[in-house]
Backbone as CSV, one residue per row, in Angstrom:
resi,resn,N_x,N_y,N_z,CA_x,CA_y,CA_z,C_x,C_y,C_z
1,MET,-13.734,1.250,-0.909,-13.773,2.586,-0.698,-13.361,3.293,0.805
2,LYS,-13.787,2.721,1.738,-13.659,2.722,3.099,-11.953,2.766,3.589
3,ALA,-11.584,1.390,2.881,-9.931,1.326,2.962,-8.990,2.293,2.385
4,ILE,-9.457,2.630,1.100,-8.929,3.458,0.300,-8.494,5.028,1.147
5,ALA,-10.055,5.406,1.687,-10.305,6.597,2.502,-9.178,6.793,3.551
6,ALA,-9.581,5.684,4.391,-8.883,5.516,5.738,-7.114,5.499,5.579
7,SER,-6.795,5.050,4.474,-5.264,4.807,4.276,-4.871,5.984,3.786
8,PHE,-5.419,6.720,2.960,-5.214,8.019,2.390,-5.213,9.223,3.543
9,SER,-6.423,9.245,4.404,-6.027,9.928,5.692,-4.947,9.727,6.618
10,VAL,-4.560,8.489,6.515,-3.208,8.288,7.564,-2.087,8.513,6.655
11,LEU,-2.030,8.779,5.442,-0.588,8.792,4.531,-0.390,10.466,4.417
12,ARG,-1.590,11.074,4.572,-1.658,12.821,4.432,-1.295,13.383,5.624
13,GLN,-1.374,12.465,6.838,-0.813,13.123,8.167,0.854,13.216,8.397
14,TYR,1.389,12.923,7.490,2.844,12.654,7.640,3.556,13.871,7.723
15,PRO,4.286,14.386,8.524,5.072,13.249,9.208,4.517,12.787,10.566
16,ASP,3.273,13.385,11.120,2.660,12.662,12.080,2.000,11.062,11.714
17,VAL,2.485,10.490,12.835,1.872,9.092,12.435,0.636,8.644,13.537
18,ALA,-0.453,9.117,13.115,-1.677,8.809,14.106,-2.737,8.236,13.120
19,MET,-4.050,7.791,13.852,-5.202,7.347,13.054,-6.169,8.938,12.968
20,PRO,-6.595,8.838,11.768,-7.261,10.389,11.778,-8.393,10.410,12.812
21,VAL,-8.955,11.818,13.038,-9.771,12.001,13.855,-11.157,11.692,13.432
22,ALA,-12.150,10.451,14.051,-13.143,10.409,13.325,-14.154,11.142,13.652
23,SER,-14.259,11.959,14.789,-15.159,13.019,15.295,-15.221,14.217,14.352
24,ILE,-14.126,14.551,13.268,-14.547,15.422,12.599,-14.989,15.420,11.288
25,GLN,-16.457,16.334,11.253,-17.254,16.142,10.210,-16.942,16.943,8.941
26,HIS,-17.240,16.527,7.936,-17.038,17.249,6.616,-18.332,17.349,5.684
27,PRO,-18.350,18.081,4.799,-19.560,18.025,3.692,-19.031,17.116,2.803
28,PHE,-20.248,16.221,2.542,-19.971,15.086,1.857,-19.221,15.471,0.404
29,TRP,-19.175,16.415,-0.192,-18.280,16.881,-1.359,-16.694,16.844,-0.930
30,MET,-16.513,16.947,0.367,-14.953,16.862,0.821,-14.649,15.777,1.406
31,ASP,-15.456,14.937,1.394,-15.087,13.441,2.030,-14.453,12.675,1.436
32,THR,-13.570,11.908,1.746,-12.263,11.192,0.713,-13.290,10.329,0.144
33,SER,-13.963,9.370,1.019,-14.619,8.088,0.370,-15.628,8.791,-0.859
34,PHE,-16.110,9.816,-0.819,-16.993,10.300,-1.780,-16.031,10.643,-3.196
35,LEU,-14.898,11.000,-2.960,-14.185,11.396,-4.090,-13.786,10.063,-4.479
36,VAL,-13.211,9.115,-3.982,-12.618,7.844,-4.102,-14.008,6.966,-5.134
37,ALA,-15.257,7.245,-4.579,-16.289,6.615,-5.456,-16.436,7.335,-6.611
38,LEU,-16.357,8.824,-7.047,-16.187,9.220,-8.035,-15.474,8.758,-9.127
39,VAL,-14.118,8.582,-8.457,-12.967,8.252,-9.400,-13.361,6.709,-9.981
40,LEU,-13.957,5.689,-8.904,-13.885,4.463,-9.069,-15.277,4.377,-10.698
41,ILE,-16.194,5.566,-10.385,-17.251,5.359,-11.044,-17.040,5.770,-12.534
42,ALA,-16.299,6.906,-12.684,-15.463,7.197,-13.975,-14.508,6.225,-14.552
43,PHE,-13.666,5.221,-13.585,-13.119,4.283,-14.160,-13.970,3.103,-14.861
44,ALA,-15.123,2.708,-14.271,-16.043,1.935,-14.487,-16.481,2.238,-15.608
45,ILE,-17.126,3.559,-15.910,-17.694,4.075,-17.493,-16.784,3.891,-18.438
46,LEU,-15.214,4.292,-18.281,-14.430,4.208,-19.260,-13.898,2.957,-19.639
47,PHE,-13.708,2.002,-18.750,-12.882,0.802,-19.006,-14.046,-0.317,-18.692
48,GLY,-15.060,-0.111,-18.243,-15.926,-1.483,-17.837,-16.302,-2.067,-18.899
49,THR,-17.089,-3.195,-18.771,-17.611,-4.094,-19.808,-19.036,-3.292,-20.594
50,ARG,-18.542,-3.553,-22.136,-19.351,-2.667,-23.175,-20.638,-3.776,-23.523
51,HIS,-20.447,-4.740,-23.564,-21.319,-5.842,-23.818,-20.893,-7.219,-23.345
52,ILE,-21.910,-7.982,-23.030,-21.961,-9.542,-22.056,-21.599,-10.380,-23.178
53,ASP,-20.257,-11.259,-22.989,-20.009,-12.037,-23.824,-18.908,-13.205,-23.035
54,ASN,-19.387,-14.078,-22.735,-18.663,-15.209,-21.518,-17.477,-15.619,-22.572
55,THR,-17.395,-15.500,-23.698,-16.303,-16.242,-24.424,-15.143,-15.027,-24.696
56,GLU,-15.609,-13.885,-24.533,-14.652,-12.661,-25.349,-13.285,-12.732,-24.039
57,ARG,-12.277,-12.435,-24.865,-11.120,-12.247,-24.089,-10.579,-10.596,-23.746
58,HIS,-10.165,-10.531,-22.710,-9.836,-8.956,-22.236,-8.044,-9.040,-22.182
59,GLU,-7.542,-9.025,-23.268,-5.786,-9.039,-22.930,-5.552,-7.727,-22.223
60,GLY,-6.161,-6.773,-22.247,-5.690,-5.732,-21.608,-6.247,-5.632,-19.965
61,MET,-7.390,-6.268,-19.619,-7.492,-6.675,-18.225,-6.568,-7.447,-17.592
62,VAL,-6.058,-8.632,-18.511,-5.342,-9.522,-17.933,-3.847,-9.060,-17.749
63,ALA,-3.550,-7.918,-18.438,-2.221,-7.083,-18.336,-2.310,-6.296,-16.932
64,ALA,-3.506,-5.816,-16.978,-3.656,-4.890,-15.764,-3.628,-5.708,-14.617
65,VAL,-4.180,-6.797,-14.468,-4.154,-7.675,-13.392,-2.521,-8.289,-13.010
66,ALA,-1.925,-8.566,-14.121,-0.549,-9.184,-13.987,0.385,-8.150,-13.325
67,PHE,0.196,-6.824,-13.962,1.136,-5.581,-13.437,0.535,-5.037,-12.016
68,GLU,-0.694,-5.323,-11.744,-1.076,-4.863,-10.441,-0.495,-5.906,-9.315
69,SER,-0.873,-7.180,-9.602,0.044,-8.354,-8.637,1.479,-8.502,-8.622
70,LEU,2.251,-7.934,-9.593,3.694,-7.634,-9.654,3.819,-6.187,-8.648
71,PHE,3.163,-5.106,-9.006,3.593,-3.826,-8.248,3.062,-4.303,-6.815
72,LYS,2.030,-4.805,-6.380,1.883,-5.489,-4.989,2.690,-6.247,-4.443
73,LEU,3.090,-7.113,-5.031,4.417,-7.946,-4.392,5.464,-7.187,-4.288
74,VAL,5.924,-6.479,-5.234,7.294,-5.366,-4.861,6.925,-4.631,-3.575
75,ALA,6.064,-3.908,-3.619,5.814,-3.138,-2.338,5.649,-3.790,-1.316
76,PHE,4.804,-4.772,-1.245,5.017,-5.520,0.409,6.363,-6.177,0.435
77,VAL,7.001,-6.351,-0.142,8.134,-7.343,0.028,9.386,-6.054,0.330
78,LEU,9.444,-4.880,-0.226,10.078,-3.740,0.124,9.697,-3.333,1.862
79,VAL,8.419,-3.339,1.846,7.973,-2.993,3.166,8.500,-3.889,4.471
80,GLY,8.065,-5.189,3.675,8.768,-6.165,4.897,10.198,-6.470,5.276
81,THR,10.786,-6.016,4.139,12.387,-5.880,4.385,12.930,-4.958,5.030
82,VAL,12.321,-3.738,5.045,12.657,-2.826,5.702,12.144,-2.670,7.348
83,VAL,11.220,-3.646,7.396,10.584,-3.771,8.893,11.591,-4.642,9.439
84,THR,12.073,-5.833,8.827,12.510,-6.880,9.391,14.208,-6.785,9.345
85,PHE,14.731,-5.986,8.618,16.222,-5.877,8.664,16.487,-4.502,8.861
86,VAL,15.838,-3.605,8.982,16.062,-1.949,9.336,15.734,-1.811,10.524
87,MET,14.259,-1.789,10.692,13.817,-1.293,12.019,14.293,-2.689,13.065
88,PHE,14.445,-3.634,12.611,14.742,-4.953,13.392,16.255,-5.413,12.940
89,ASP,16.769,-6.187,13.949,18.194,-6.936,13.572,17.917,-8.206,12.884
90,GLY,16.790,-8.435,12.143,16.444,-9.466,11.244,15.413,-10.458,12.046
91,PRO,15.029,-11.534,11.326,13.657,-12.166,12.035,13.757,-12.779,13.041
92,THR,15.066,-13.196,13.556,15.511,-13.636,15.010,14.990,-12.707,15.863
93,GLU,15.809,-11.599,15.752,15.665,-10.433,16.985,14.310,-10.183,16.888
94,LEU,13.459,-10.192,15.897,12.181,-9.588,15.851,11.293,-10.347,16.619
95,PHE,11.439,-11.819,16.439,10.560,-13.091,16.744,10.840,-12.938,18.507
96,GLN,12.099,-13.102,18.674,12.417,-13.171,20.198,11.948,-11.847,21.022
97,ARG,11.842,-10.838,20.459,11.431,-9.761,20.831,9.740,-9.758,21.512
98,ALA,9.071,-10.480,20.437,7.658,-10.713,20.187,7.334,-11.891,21.195
99,ALA,8.184,-12.841,21.336,8.101,-13.755,22.200,8.157,-13.318,23.685
100,ALA,9.064,-12.468,23.858,8.852,-11.913,25.310,7.811,-11.137,25.659
101,HIS,6.911,-10.852,25.065,5.630,-10.385,25.638,4.650,-11.436,25.331
102,PRO,3.968,-11.691,26.452,2.862,-12.796,26.300,1.966,-12.730,25.585
103,GLU,1.254,-11.547,25.422,0.026,-11.271,24.487,0.651,-11.599,23.022
104,LEU,1.940,-11.081,22.625,2.155,-11.352,21.331,2.465,-12.862,21.186
105,ALA,3.342,-13.603,21.802,3.828,-14.872,22.303,2.491,-16.027,21.985
106,ALA,1.309,-15.143,22.598,-0.100,-16.209,22.088,-0.378,-16.203,21.193
107,LEU,-0.195,-15.460,20.307,-0.529,-15.033,19.146,0.113,-16.111,18.013
108,MET,1.201,-16.433,18.316,2.145,-17.457,17.574,1.911,-18.833,17.902
109,ARG,0.607,-19.255,18.441,0.377,-20.340,18.918,-1.104,-20.957,18.443
110,PHE,-1.429,-22.103,18.084,-2.491,-22.508,17.402,-3.983,-22.193,18.568
111,GLU,-3.706,-22.190,19.670,-4.772,-22.306,20.680,-5.478,-20.667,20.622
112,VAL,-4.485,-19.838,19.909,-5.425,-18.694,19.631,-6.443,-18.578,18.784
113,VAL,-6.409,-19.436,17.889,-7.456,-19.756,16.728,-8.623,-20.412,17.471
114,PRO,-10.091,-20.118,17.497,-11.003,-20.769,17.928,-11.337,-22.258,17.423
115,GLY,-11.001,-23.245,18.312,-10.995,-24.647,17.880,-9.795,-25.301,17.633
116,GLY,-8.911,-24.397,17.966,-7.356,-24.936,17.848,-6.919,-25.352,16.347
117,TYR,-6.407,-26.657,16.196,-6.084,-26.833,15.257,-6.959,-27.323,14.285
118,GLY,-8.193,-27.869,14.740,-9.350,-27.987,13.978,-9.793,-26.505,13.135
119,GLY,-9.963,-25.961,14.089,-10.223,-24.261,13.412,-9.600,-24.025,12.417
120,TRP,-7.932,-23.896,12.532,-7.294,-23.690,11.771,-7.179,-24.170,10.410
121,LEU,-7.223,-25.370,10.390,-7.590,-26.306,9.220,-9.072,-26.073,8.431
122,SER,-10.080,-25.891,9.171,-11.108,-25.308,8.551,-11.078,-24.110,8.200
123,LEU,-10.384,-23.016,8.637,-10.233,-21.620,8.163,-9.517,-21.906,6.829
124,THR,-8.399,-22.720,6.660,-7.456,-23.105,5.567,-8.275,-23.384,4.390
125,PHE,-9.230,-24.448,4.547,-10.027,-25.254,3.754,-11.041,-24.159,3.054
126,LEU,-11.289,-23.586,3.955,-12.670,-22.451,3.154,-11.843,-21.570,2.531
127,SER,-10.498,-20.921,2.974,-9.795,-20.111,2.228,-9.540,-20.471,0.830
128,MET,-9.095,-21.659,0.904,-8.492,-22.399,-0.573,-10.067,-22.503,-1.561
129,MET,-11.089,-22.932,-0.813,-12.403,-22.962,-1.759,-12.720,-21.447,-1.994
130,ALA,-12.759,-20.483,-1.117,-12.964,-19.291,-1.679,-12.367,-18.640,-3.158
131,PHE,-10.605,-18.665,-3.031,-9.924,-18.301,-3.799,-10.016,-19.347,-5.199
132,LEU,-10.621,-20.493,-4.921,-10.673,-21.465,-6.304,-11.882,-20.938,-7.029
133,PHE,-12.772,-20.566,-6.314,-14.434,-20.413,-6.871,-14.560,-19.094,-7.344
134,LEU,-13.992,-18.157,-7.055,-14.342,-16.620,-7.039,-14.165,-16.519,-8.578
135,PRO,-15.083,-15.712,-8.928,-15.160,-15.367,-10.302,-14.056,-14.953,-11.199
136,ARG,-13.594,-14.249,-10.737,-12.111,-13.463,-11.118,-11.173,-14.688,-11.199
137,GLN,-10.957,-15.476,-10.532,-10.136,-16.593,-10.783,-10.651,-17.557,-11.946
138,PHE,-11.963,-17.571,-12.140,-12.235,-18.783,-13.356,-11.836,-17.669,-14.394
139,GLN,-12.127,-16.396,-14.168,-12.179,-15.420,-15.691,-10.649,-15.698,-15.977
140,VAL,-9.609,-15.628,-15.233,-8.419,-15.810,-15.745,-7.876,-17.211,-15.984
141,LEU,-8.433,-18.106,-15.445,-7.648,-19.661,-15.499,-8.311,-19.881,-16.722
142,VAL,-9.809,-19.814,-17.079,-10.490,-20.533,-18.108,-10.722,-19.499,-19.231
143,VAL,-11.463,-18.695,-18.876,-11.805,-17.790,-20.007,-10.623,-16.997,-20.856
144,GLU,-9.766,-16.253,-19.959,-8.656,-15.686,-20.553,-7.485,-16.319,-21.017
145,ASN,-7.365,-17.844,-20.692,-6.334,-18.601,-20.918,-6.235,-19.024,-22.559
146,VAL,-5.078,-18.340,-23.135,-5.063,-19.065,-24.841,-4.061,-19.819,-25.023
147,ASN,-3.593,-20.505,-24.077,-2.507,-21.644,-23.993,-2.754,-22.573,-23.104
148,GLU,-2.924,-23.835,-23.148,-3.194,-24.756,-21.920,-1.908,-24.968,-21.272
149,ALA,-0.909,-24.437,-22.352,0.663,-25.045,-21.594,1.030,-24.013,-20.542
150,HIS,0.482,-22.704,-20.452,0.416,-21.912,-19.265,-0.112,-22.292,-18.083
151,ILE,-0.849,-23.694,-18.170,-1.405,-24.071,-16.894,-0.187,-24.499,-16.096
152,ARG,0.890,-25.304,-16.970,2.031,-26.031,-15.998,2.816,-24.839,-15.317
153,LYS,2.928,-24.001,-16.390,3.739,-22.654,-15.479,3.059,-22.376,-14.048
154,ALA,1.700,-21.884,-14.204,0.730,-21.654,-13.169,0.973,-22.584,-12.008
155,ILE,1.186,-23.906,-12.239,0.988,-24.522,-11.223,2.146,-24.520,-10.147
156,TRP,3.117,-23.975,-10.410,4.369,-23.821,-9.409,4.251,-22.232,-9.282
157,LEU,3.948,-21.543,-10.387,4.388,-20.114,-10.115,3.499,-19.347,-9.101
158,PHE,2.049,-19.667,-9.039,1.313,-19.337,-8.362,1.340,-19.461,-6.871
159,PRO,1.336,-20.634,-6.641,1.909,-20.953,-5.221,3.161,-20.103,-4.818
160,LEU,4.092,-20.168,-5.498,5.306,-19.398,-5.280,4.984,-18.170,-5.253
161,TYR,4.130,-17.338,-5.667,3.954,-15.803,-5.575,3.113,-15.735,-4.077
162,LEU,2.265,-16.718,-3.758,1.264,-16.534,-2.596,2.379,-16.822,-1.374
163,PHE,3.527,-17.631,-1.576,4.481,-17.708,-0.570,5.037,-16.595,-0.428
164,VAL,5.645,-15.857,-1.310,6.430,-14.726,-1.374,5.497,-13.502,-0.723
165,ILE,4.418,-13.293,-1.115,3.828,-12.168,-0.946,2.963,-12.154,0.584
166,ASN,3.369,-13.456,1.185,2.994,-13.851,2.536,4.014,-13.970,3.574
167,LEU,5.227,-13.889,3.012,6.381,-13.998,3.729,6.638,-13.266,4.736
168,PHE,6.131,-12.013,4.626,6.619,-10.999,5.636,5.253,-10.316,6.426
169,VAL,4.337,-11.290,6.260,3.021,-10.918,6.895,3.064,-10.741,8.405
170,LEU,3.581,-12.065,8.967,3.864,-11.985,10.495,5.190,-10.934,11.060
171,PRO,6.148,-10.639,10.430,7.263,-9.870,10.840,6.563,-8.424,10.811
172,ILE,5.895,-8.078,9.667,4.937,-6.746,9.743,3.963,-6.718,10.942
173,ALA,3.210,-7.705,11.103,2.361,-7.603,12.044,2.932,-7.584,13.707
174,LEU,4.047,-8.206,13.802,4.745,-8.360,14.980,5.359,-7.237,15.237
175,GLY,5.904,-6.488,14.197,6.998,-5.344,14.342,5.681,-4.173,14.727
176,GLY,4.764,-4.285,13.847,3.672,-2.999,14.209,3.074,-3.035,15.802
177,ARG,2.868,-4.330,16.076,2.698,-4.491,17.564,3.647,-3.931,18.547
178,LEU,5.070,-4.165,18.123,5.951,-4.003,18.869,6.018,-2.390,18.951
179,ILE,6.134,-2.007,17.626,6.504,-0.501,17.740,5.277,0.391,18.106
180,PHE,4.027,0.073,17.812,2.777,0.781,18.300,2.090,-0.018,19.464
181,SER,3.119,-0.204,20.585,2.392,-1.055,21.705,1.422,-0.561,22.488
182,ASP,1.466,1.028,22.261,0.071,1.614,22.718,-1.290,1.538,22.347
183,GLY,-1.071,0.839,21.185,-2.125,0.623,20.171,-2.909,1.751,19.368
184,ARG,-2.201,3.022,19.477,-2.877,4.347,18.629,-2.968,3.901,17.297
185,MET,-2.335,2.890,16.638,-2.705,2.619,15.207,-3.057,1.214,15.039
186,ASP,-4.019,1.240,14.065,-4.680,-0.356,13.850,-3.891,-0.734,12.965
187,ALA,-4.062,-2.131,13.150,-3.342,-3.342,12.749,-3.349,-3.183,11.077
188,ASP,-4.389,-2.759,10.617,-4.467,-2.426,9.321,-3.612,-1.587,8.583
189,THR,-3.240,-0.775,9.173,-2.423,0.644,8.828,-0.870,0.292,9.109
190,PHE,-0.741,-0.951,9.391,0.649,-1.173,9.615,1.669,-1.177,8.710
191,VAL,1.192,-1.396,7.292,1.789,-1.450,6.175,2.351,-0.007,5.858
192,LEU,1.495,0.875,6.293,1.743,2.584,5.936,2.457,3.006,7.329
193,ALA,2.016,2.752,8.349,2.589,3.053,9.611,3.840,2.939,9.845
194,LEU,4.565,1.981,9.572,5.751,1.469,9.829,6.850,2.225,9.017
195,PRO,6.708,2.204,7.761,7.652,3.228,6.624,7.547,4.743,7.092
196,MET,6.261,5.172,7.822,6.116,6.476,8.014,6.937,6.920,9.213
197,ILE,7.057,5.939,10.332,7.516,6.271,11.600,9.085,6.276,11.283
198,GLU,9.480,5.316,10.254,10.864,5.388,10.009,11.200,6.483,8.967
199,GLN,10.734,7.609,8.832,10.574,8.521,7.868,10.952,7.968,6.777
200,MET,10.193,7.302,5.738,10.204,6.986,4.521,9.219,6.965,3.584
201,PRO,8.648,8.161,3.562,7.298,8.405,2.926,7.182,8.249,1.565
202,THR,8.497,7.927,0.727,8.380,7.099,-0.328,7.627,5.815,-0.765
203,LEU,8.468,5.188,0.511,8.086,3.930,0.422,6.607,3.616,1.161
204,ALA,6.069,4.612,2.003,4.704,4.446,2.528,3.743,4.888,1.424
205,LEU,4.139,5.668,0.566,3.257,5.850,-0.640,3.196,4.603,-1.477
206,LEU,4.344,4.050,-1.942,4.411,2.790,-2.749,3.616,1.704,-2.120
207,ALA,3.657,1.474,-0.911,2.635,0.807,-0.200,1.365,1.168,-0.234
208,PHE,0.862,2.409,-0.285,-0.499,2.767,-0.472,-1.017,2.464,-1.803
209,LEU,-0.174,2.808,-2.782,-0.723,2.495,-4.107,-0.617,0.992,-4.340
210,GLY,0.344,0.352,-3.699,0.186,-1.211,-3.703,-0.848,-1.937,-3.303
211,GLY,-1.574,-1.345,-2.209,-2.718,-1.558,-1.866,-4.152,-1.185,-2.221
212,CYS,-3.978,-0.647,-3.319,-5.146,0.142,-4.149,-5.443,-1.101,-4.935
213,ARG,-6.772,-1.581,-4.780,-7.205,-2.334,-5.868,-8.094,-1.787,-7.295
214,ARG,-7.815,-2.342,-8.364,-8.511,-1.517,-9.369,-9.896,-2.078,-9.221
215,PRO,-10.962,-1.240,-10.144,-12.234,-1.690,-9.793,-12.531,-2.899,-10.885
216,PRO,-13.361,-3.825,-10.622,-13.500,-4.729,-11.452,-14.198,-4.517,-12.928
217,ALA,-13.209,-5.159,-14.068,-13.760,-4.828,-15.186,-15.090,-5.466,-15.745
């Protein structure tokens, strides 16, 4: 709720690109987080689980997850493409400019991770275990699986999806650090702020919608 509210506060300031002023106090019924909570509550009541059955399949939920994943992929790739090839002249120029700044060049070395290579491997292993044993992953892989042959496709399609959706993480992060070198924007808002500063409100809105996660069914 906090992420949605903060992103919306940044988006509604367009054409200004700045973090919302935290010192301004509003009544709770005008607070964005409160309104988001009401929407999520209504969604959970209307579309939440009616009864508990570990073997029941939810085709509508699977379709929603698939649509959400594709929408998120398209939005993130579009933002990454604009940052890499419109705001900068491709990944080569972007990484060269980042390497020219010592504080950014340090981020591209393993020494920045506590523990170096060992710390990086540990974090990678923990991340792998986290996504493998999450309830949502088990629900989709086991409970909602209607055909074992689908696993053969998922073996290569899921890693491909992860590769593509993470392809522009570094360009967006480095581009945001270069454009907002004064630190006025949090790194979490770069996906919204970069299209906004390029005067692309439609792309920023698409990124906002792609970043919104649906409530758990």
